[in-house]
Backbone as JSON, one array per atom type, in Angstrom:
{
  "sequence": "MTADSPFEREFRRLFDAHHPRLFRYLDRLSGEPDLANDLVQETFVRLYRRGSLPDSPEAWLITVAMNLFRNAKAKRTRRRGLLTRARAQAVLADAPATDDAAGATDERLRVRVALERLRDRERQLLLLHTEGYRYSEIAGALDLNEASVGTLLARARRAFREAWEEASHAPR",
  "N": [[-8.86, -5.85, 18.89], [-7.6, -3.29, 20.74], [-8.81, 0.03, 22.26], [-6.72, 1.83, 21.93], [-4.64, 0.9, 20.45], [-2.0, 0.56, 18.1], [-3.08, 0.34, 15.5], [-5.58, 1.06, 15.73], [-5.3, 3.96, 16.55], [-3.65, 4.88, 14.11], [-5.71, 4.17, 12.12], [-7.87, 6.15, 13.02], [-6.4, 8.37, 12.29], [-5.9, 8.23, 9.66], [-8.65, 8.27, 8.96], [-9.52, 11.01, 10.06], [-7.86, 12.72, 8.24], [-8.38, 11.7, 5.49], [-11.3, 11.24, 5.2], [-12.66, 13.57, 4.47], [-11.23, 14.28, 1.94], [-11.63, 12.07, 0.5], [-14.54, 11.96, 0.22], [-15.22, 14.48, -0.99], [-13.95, 14.02, -3.45], [-15.45, 11.55, -4.54], [-18.05, 12.94, -4.66], [-17.76, 14.74, -6.59], [-17.12, 12.94, -8.44], [-19.12, 11.56, -8.62], [-21.77, 13.32, -8.34], [-23.38, 13.07, -6.5], [-24.05, 13.63, -3.36], [-25.13, 11.98, -1.29], [-24.5, 9.35, -2.17], [-21.87, 9.45, -2.32], [-21.12, 10.04, 0.18], [-21.93, 7.41, 1.77], [-20.42, 5.64, 0.27], [-17.7, 6.42, 1.01], [-17.92, 5.99, 3.93], [-18.34, 3.11, 3.82], [-15.81, 2.34, 2.74], [-14.3, 2.89, 4.87], [-15.07, 1.27, 6.74], [-14.61, -1.19, 5.57], [-11.62, -0.99, 5.81], [-11.32, -1.05, 8.57], [-12.49, -3.34, 9.29], [-10.6, -5.08, 8.13], [-8.52, -4.92, 9.81], [-5.84, -4.45, 9.7], [-3.07, -2.35, 8.44], [-2.76, -1.61, 5.05], [0.25, -1.74, 2.63], [0.41, 0.86, 1.41], [-1.69, 2.98, 2.33], [-3.07, 5.38, 1.6], [-3.31, 4.87, -1.3], [-4.76, 2.37, -1.26], [-7.2, 3.21, 0.14], [-8.17, 4.89, -1.89], [-8.44, 3.29, -4.23], [-10.09, 1.26, -3.38], [-12.5, 2.81, -2.54], [-12.93, 3.73, -5.3], [-13.63, 1.39, -6.57], [-15.85, 0.74, -5.12], [-17.47, 2.62, -6.17], [-17.62, 2.31, -8.87], [-19.16, -0.1, -8.83], [-21.42, 0.49, -7.69], [-22.5, 2.39, -9.53], [-22.77, 0.47, -11.54], [-24.8, -1.1, -10.85], [-26.82, 0.63, -10.44], [-29.67, 2.3, -11.69], [-30.42, 4.64, -12.01], [-30.33, 8.24, -12.6], [-27.26, 9.34, -13.96], [-25.95, 11.2, -12.35], [-24.7, 13.35, -12.93], [-25.02, 17.04, -13.29], [-27.79, 17.87, -15.36], [-28.6, 19.85, -18.35], [-31.26, 20.5, -18.4], [-31.97, 20.13, -15.71], [-30.26, 22.19, -14.26], [-31.51, 24.12, -15.49], [-34.26, 23.91, -14.21], [-33.58, 24.14, -11.51], [-32.48, 26.79, -11.56], [-34.88, 28.03, -12.36], [-36.39, 27.71, -10.08], [-35.57, 28.97, -7.95], [-35.03, 32.21, -6.91], [-32.48, 34.07, -8.6], [-29.53, 35.95, -8.02], [-27.49, 37.7, -10.43], [-24.81, 36.96, -9.86], [-25.25, 34.43, -8.48], [-26.7, 32.88, -10.44], [-24.63, 33.16, -12.56], [-22.52, 31.62, -11.25], [-23.85, 28.94, -10.88], [-24.07, 28.43, -13.59], [-21.48, 28.24, -14.48], [-20.68, 25.97, -12.61], [-21.99, 24.11, -13.79], [-20.97, 23.97, -16.65], [-18.53, 23.23, -15.8], [-19.25, 20.42, -14.85], [-20.03, 19.57, -17.22], [-17.83, 19.77, -19.0], [-16.07, 17.99, -17.42], [-17.48, 15.34, -17.59], [-17.12, 14.93, -20.35], [-14.78, 14.12, -20.4], [-12.14, 11.27, -20.58], [-12.61, 8.38, -18.4], [-10.16, 8.07, -16.66], [-8.66, 10.62, -17.33], [-10.34, 12.18, -15.86], [-10.46, 11.35, -13.15], [-7.78, 11.34, -12.6], [-7.41, 14.28, -12.67], [-9.46, 15.03, -10.54], [-8.34, 13.66, -8.41], [-5.95, 14.68, -8.1], [-6.72, 17.38, -7.44], [-7.93, 16.99, -5.16], [-5.57, 17.21, -3.62], [-4.08, 14.78, -3.43], [-0.76, 12.93, -3.65], [1.34, 12.21, -6.33], [2.42, 9.67, -6.06], [0.37, 8.33, -4.68], [-1.97, 8.68, -6.37], [-0.83, 7.29, -8.47], [-0.67, 4.75, -7.59], [-3.42, 4.39, -6.91], [-4.42, 4.24, -9.4], [-3.13, 2.76, -10.76], [-0.8, 3.43, -12.21], [2.54, 4.38, -13.59], [4.45, 5.86, -11.38], [6.15, 7.88, -12.52], [4.85, 8.57, -14.73], [2.5, 10.18, -13.89], [2.63, 12.94, -13.93], [2.9, 13.77, -16.6], [0.47, 12.49, -17.77], [-1.3, 13.92, -16.31], [-0.85, 16.42, -17.25], [-1.97, 15.97, -19.9], [-4.43, 15.58, -19.28], [-5.03, 17.94, -18.21], [-5.02, 19.67, -20.61], [-7.06, 18.29, -22.22], [-9.35, 18.94, -20.48], [-9.5, 21.7, -20.79], [-9.87, 21.89, -23.44], [-12.59, 20.58, -23.47], [-13.75, 22.33, -21.89], [-13.87, 24.65, -23.21], [-15.43, 24.0, -25.47], [-17.96, 23.26, -23.99], [-18.48, 25.83, -23.1], [-19.13, 27.04, -25.67], [-21.22, 25.86, -26.26], [-24.99, 25.72, -27.21], [-27.21, 27.18, -25.25]],
  "CA": [[-8.11, -4.82, 19.05], [-7.89, -2.3, 21.8], [-9.17, 1.38, 21.85], [-5.58, 2.65, 21.78], [-3.77, -0.25, 19.69], [-1.3, 1.31, 16.95], [-3.85, 0.15, 14.55], [-6.6, 2.22, 16.09], [-4.58, 5.23, 16.34], [-3.44, 5.08, 12.75], [-7.03, 4.21, 11.66], [-8.19, 7.46, 13.36], [-5.32, 9.56, 11.71], [-6.35, 8.25, 8.37], [-9.98, 8.78, 8.74], [-9.39, 12.27, 10.03], [-6.76, 12.96, 7.28], [-8.83, 11.28, 4.15], [-12.57, 11.06, 5.04], [-13.2, 14.72, 3.74], [-10.93, 14.07, 0.66], [-12.51, 11.13, -0.32], [-16.02, 12.6, -0.04], [-15.33, 15.27, -1.99], [-13.66, 13.24, -4.73], [-16.65, 10.81, -5.03], [-19.02, 13.34, -4.76], [-17.48, 15.3, -7.64], [-17.1, 12.03, -9.76], [-20.82, 11.05, -8.88], [-22.42, 14.44, -8.38], [-24.33, 12.54, -5.71], [-23.19, 13.65, -2.22], [-25.45, 10.86, -0.44], [-23.87, 8.4, -2.47], [-20.45, 9.71, -1.85], [-20.81, 9.74, 1.69], [-21.95, 5.88, 1.71], [-19.04, 5.08, -0.1], [-16.74, 6.54, 2.17], [-18.22, 5.05, 5.15], [-18.12, 1.67, 3.34], [-14.4, 2.24, 2.4], [-13.44, 2.95, 5.93], [-15.59, 0.08, 7.2], [-13.63, -2.28, 4.78], [-10.25, -0.98, 6.26], [-11.46, -1.36, 9.82], [-12.77, -4.91, 9.27], [-9.49, -5.62, 7.57], [-7.73, -5.16, 10.94], [-4.46, -4.04, 9.68], [-3.02, -1.38, 7.2], [-2.1, -1.94, 3.66], [1.43, -1.05, 2.6], [0.19, 2.06, 0.9], [-3.11, 3.14, 3.07], [-4.02, 6.15, 1.0], [-3.77, 4.42, -2.42], [-5.78, 1.59, -0.89], [-8.35, 3.79, 0.28], [-8.68, 5.42, -3.25], [-8.9, 2.04, -4.98], [-11.43, 0.76, -2.65], [-13.69, 3.9, -2.92], [-13.32, 3.93, -6.68], [-14.28, 0.14, -6.94], [-17.23, 0.65, -4.66], [-18.1, 3.6, -7.14], [-17.94, 1.44, -9.87], [-20.21, -1.24, -8.33], [-22.75, 1.09, -7.35], [-22.79, 2.89, -10.71], [-23.02, -0.54, -12.47], [-26.07, -1.6, -10.18], [-27.9, 1.87, -10.57], [-30.25, 2.51, -13.3], [-31.26, 5.96, -12.02], [-29.54, 9.09, -13.38], [-25.98, 9.19, -14.09], [-25.53, 12.08, -11.41], [-24.01, 14.79, -13.37], [-26.27, 17.9, -13.93], [-28.02, 18.04, -16.96], [-29.07, 21.24, -18.78], [-32.67, 20.51, -17.75], [-31.89, 20.14, -14.11], [-29.93, 23.42, -14.07], [-32.66, 25.14, -15.72], [-35.32, 23.78, -13.13], [-32.79, 24.97, -10.33], [-32.51, 28.28, -11.61], [-36.29, 28.59, -12.21], [-37.43, 27.69, -8.9], [-34.88, 29.94, -7.02], [-34.46, 33.64, -7.53], [-30.99, 33.88, -8.11], [-28.88, 37.0, -8.47], [-26.45, 37.61, -11.37], [-23.65, 36.28, -9.28], [-25.52, 33.03, -8.27], [-26.72, 32.57, -11.58], [-23.5, 32.87, -12.94], [-21.82, 30.53, -10.43], [-24.57, 27.84, -11.22], [-23.67, 28.17, -15.12], [-19.95, 27.75, -14.3], [-20.78, 24.83, -12.12], [-22.73, 23.34, -15.0], [-19.94, 23.94, -17.36], [-17.38, 22.25, -15.33], [-19.67, 19.3, -15.07], [-20.18, 19.02, -18.65], [-16.44, 19.36, -19.29], [-15.61, 16.7, -17.07], [-18.17, 14.41, -18.42], [-16.62, 14.7, -21.69], [-13.27, 13.56, -20.38], [-12.13, 9.94, -20.17], [-12.47, 8.31, -16.96], [-8.85, 8.31, -16.15], [-8.37, 11.95, -17.2], [-11.51, 12.7, -14.9], [-10.05, 10.8, -11.94], [-6.38, 12.13, -12.45], [-7.85, 15.75, -12.24], [-10.15, 14.94, -9.3], [-7.64, 13.22, -7.35], [-4.94, 15.9, -7.95], [-7.51, 18.7, -6.98], [-7.97, 16.9, -3.6], [-4.23, 17.07, -2.92], [-3.18, 13.6, -3.28], [0.45, 12.75, -3.96], [1.47, 11.49, -7.41], [2.58, 8.25, -5.71], [-0.85, 7.91, -4.13], [-2.62, 8.84, -7.59], [-0.29, 6.16, -9.29], [-0.86, 3.47, -6.99], [-4.87, 4.42, -7.16], [-5.0, 4.44, -10.79], [-2.25, 1.42, -11.18], [-0.07, 3.95, -13.25], [3.87, 4.29, -13.22], [4.46, 7.17, -10.79], [6.86, 8.99, -13.15], [3.99, 8.93, -15.62], [1.57, 11.01, -13.58], [2.67, 14.53, -14.3], [2.61, 13.71, -18.01], [-0.92, 12.2, -17.81], [-1.92, 15.1, -15.78], [-0.81, 17.76, -18.31], [-2.84, 15.85, -20.93], [-5.9, 15.56, -18.72], [-5.68, 19.26, -18.13], [-5.36, 20.07, -21.77], [-8.14, 17.77, -22.37], [-10.34, 19.42, -19.85], [-9.43, 22.92, -21.31], [-10.71, 21.82, -24.64], [-13.96, 20.27, -23.17], [-14.29, 23.42, -21.26], [-14.19, 25.66, -24.43], [-16.77, 23.36, -25.86], [-19.14, 23.65, -23.14], [-18.54, 27.41, -23.16], [-19.77, 27.53, -26.78], [-22.54, 25.09, -26.5], [-25.88, 26.46, -27.22], [-27.79, 26.84, -23.81]],
  "C": [[-8.8, -3.8, 20.15], [-7.92, -0.97, 21.2], [-7.63, 2.21, 21.51], [-4.47, 1.72, 21.36], [-3.3, 0.77, 18.72], [-2.3, 1.1, 15.63], [-4.96, 0.98, 14.59], [-6.26, 3.48, 15.9], [-4.22, 5.67, 14.75], [-4.62, 5.08, 11.95], [-7.63, 5.76, 11.95], [-7.49, 8.5, 12.62], [-6.03, 9.47, 10.21], [-7.52, 8.59, 8.01], [-10.27, 10.09, 8.8], [-9.01, 13.01, 8.7], [-7.78, 12.86, 5.64], [-10.23, 11.14, 3.92], [-13.04, 12.29, 3.97], [-12.53, 14.7, 2.31], [-11.76, 13.07, -0.2], [-14.02, 11.5, -0.85], [-15.99, 13.51, -1.06], [-14.9, 14.75, -3.47], [-14.64, 12.49, -5.33], [-17.77, 11.74, -4.98], [-19.02, 14.35, -6.15], [-17.59, 14.26, -8.85], [-18.43, 11.75, -10.02], [-21.77, 12.34, -8.9], [-23.72, 14.1, -7.51], [-24.04, 12.73, -4.14], [-23.88, 12.4, -1.18], [-24.74, 9.76, -0.57], [-22.34, 8.27, -2.15], [-20.14, 9.4, -0.66], [-21.09, 8.26, 2.17], [-20.93, 5.48, 1.36], [-17.87, 5.0, 0.54], [-16.58, 6.12, 3.31], [-17.85, 3.72, 4.95], [-16.83, 1.36, 3.27], [-13.74, 2.14, 3.64], [-14.06, 1.77, 6.9], [-14.94, -1.17, 6.92], [-12.15, -1.85, 5.47], [-10.33, -1.33, 7.66], [-11.62, -2.85, 9.9], [-11.47, -5.46, 8.95], [-8.5, -5.85, 8.86], [-6.02, -4.78, 10.9], [-4.22, -3.08, 8.26], [-2.16, -2.07, 6.26], [-0.51, -1.26, 3.55], [1.21, 0.41, 2.15], [-1.2, 2.65, 1.41], [-3.85, 4.11, 2.27], [-4.48, 5.61, -0.36], [-4.9, 3.09, -2.17], [-7.07, 1.99, -0.65], [-9.1, 4.54, -0.69], [-9.15, 4.39, -4.04], [-10.11, 1.34, -4.55], [-12.75, 1.55, -3.01], [-13.94, 3.96, -4.38], [-13.92, 2.52, -7.09], [-15.68, 0.18, -6.38], [-18.05, 1.59, -5.53], [-18.75, 3.03, -8.23], [-19.14, 0.47, -9.86], [-21.45, -0.65, -8.3], [-23.32, 1.83, -8.55], [-23.27, 2.0, -11.85], [-24.57, -1.01, -11.87], [-27.02, -0.42, -10.32], [-28.51, 1.84, -11.97], [-30.65, 3.81, -13.19], [-30.09, 6.71, -12.87], [-27.96, 9.04, -12.84], [-25.3, 10.26, -13.19], [-24.85, 13.5, -11.48], [-24.95, 15.8, -13.8], [-26.7, 18.17, -15.08], [-28.54, 19.44, -17.2], [-30.27, 21.47, -18.09], [-33.05, 20.68, -16.34], [-31.39, 21.45, -13.7], [-30.64, 24.26, -14.23], [-33.66, 25.11, -14.74], [-34.65, 24.54, -11.85], [-32.88, 26.26, -10.48], [-33.97, 28.91, -11.77], [-36.78, 28.61, -11.07], [-36.56, 28.31, -7.88], [-34.54, 31.12, -7.7], [-33.24, 33.64, -7.48], [-30.65, 35.52, -8.79], [-28.14, 36.79, -9.83], [-25.4, 36.76, -10.91], [-23.98, 34.82, -9.12], [-25.87, 32.35, -9.51], [-25.56, 32.03, -12.47], [-22.44, 31.58, -12.45], [-22.42, 29.04, -10.88], [-24.01, 27.53, -12.64], [-22.28, 27.69, -15.08], [-19.96, 26.29, -13.85], [-21.12, 23.71, -13.13], [-21.58, 22.97, -16.15], [-18.82, 22.99, -17.09], [-17.93, 20.65, -15.23], [-19.85, 18.39, -16.3], [-18.84, 18.79, -19.06], [-16.06, 18.27, -18.69], [-16.24, 15.48, -17.41], [-17.82, 14.08, -19.67], [-15.26, 14.25, -21.76], [-13.5, 11.84, -20.35], [-12.04, 9.74, -18.87], [-11.32, 8.31, -16.33], [-8.28, 9.52, -16.2], [-9.18, 12.43, -15.97], [-10.99, 12.47, -13.39], [-8.56, 11.46, -11.58], [-6.74, 13.58, -11.84], [-8.65, 16.06, -10.86], [-9.32, 14.62, -8.02], [-6.73, 14.24, -6.91], [-5.46, 17.07, -7.09], [-7.72, 18.48, -5.62], [-6.86, 16.87, -2.94], [-3.55, 15.79, -2.91], [-2.06, 13.55, -4.23], [0.44, 11.93, -5.41], [1.78, 10.28, -7.01], [1.28, 7.58, -5.25], [-1.86, 7.55, -5.58], [-2.12, 7.38, -8.44], [-0.67, 5.12, -8.68], [-2.77, 3.09, -7.12], [-5.29, 3.81, -8.23], [-4.15, 3.07, -11.42], [-1.44, 2.04, -12.6], [1.49, 4.02, -12.49], [3.82, 5.86, -12.63], [5.24, 8.22, -11.64], [5.94, 9.53, -14.52], [2.81, 9.99, -15.36], [1.3, 12.19, -14.0], [2.41, 14.65, -15.77], [1.11, 13.66, -18.37], [-1.66, 13.48, -17.1], [-2.07, 16.46, -16.6], [-1.7, 17.09, -19.44], [-4.23, 15.88, -20.38], [-6.5, 17.01, -18.67], [-6.02, 19.96, -19.64], [-6.74, 19.61, -22.23], [-9.48, 18.49, -21.74], [-10.6, 21.13, -20.31], [-10.42, 23.02, -22.5], [-12.14, 21.37, -24.33], [-14.56, 21.49, -22.67], [-14.68, 24.49, -22.32], [-15.28, 24.96, -25.23], [-17.84, 23.58, -25.4], [-19.43, 24.92, -22.93], [-19.41, 27.82, -24.34], [-21.02, 26.65, -27.25], [-23.85, 25.99, -26.31], [-26.47, 26.12, -25.74], [-29.38, 27.07, -24.05]]
}
């Protein structure tokens, strides 16, 4: 491949457009920025080594990134990556926090707890949609019928709201 081949140009375009989105998705899914960064890099390395673009590059990128995440999760014995109540309390205890900062930390913890209570597919749907992926890309990545993505997203939002309410009323 030459530096200005069509594949190289399209690869750079995909990298620029999707690297930040995939990173944010994997970071939110795992709670581990270093892991998310490694997985996104490996995803793009695999695309580059492939040497050609798949029919649906965005869905391919999401699928490969999710498979890499599942593999990394299965191999790791360390923490699941989501904030725990003890970790959040340690962070708050170590840093002098203003009421606004403490409230933001508490809210992030509640979001993570609510997301953890969802089924994997619901969590993935919400996070991919939050990152701006189109229904067709989400459907391709999660092996769904594109026509059902809207309905499944509505159900996932409802499940998140219920989990959010439970997290809001849980004793701290």
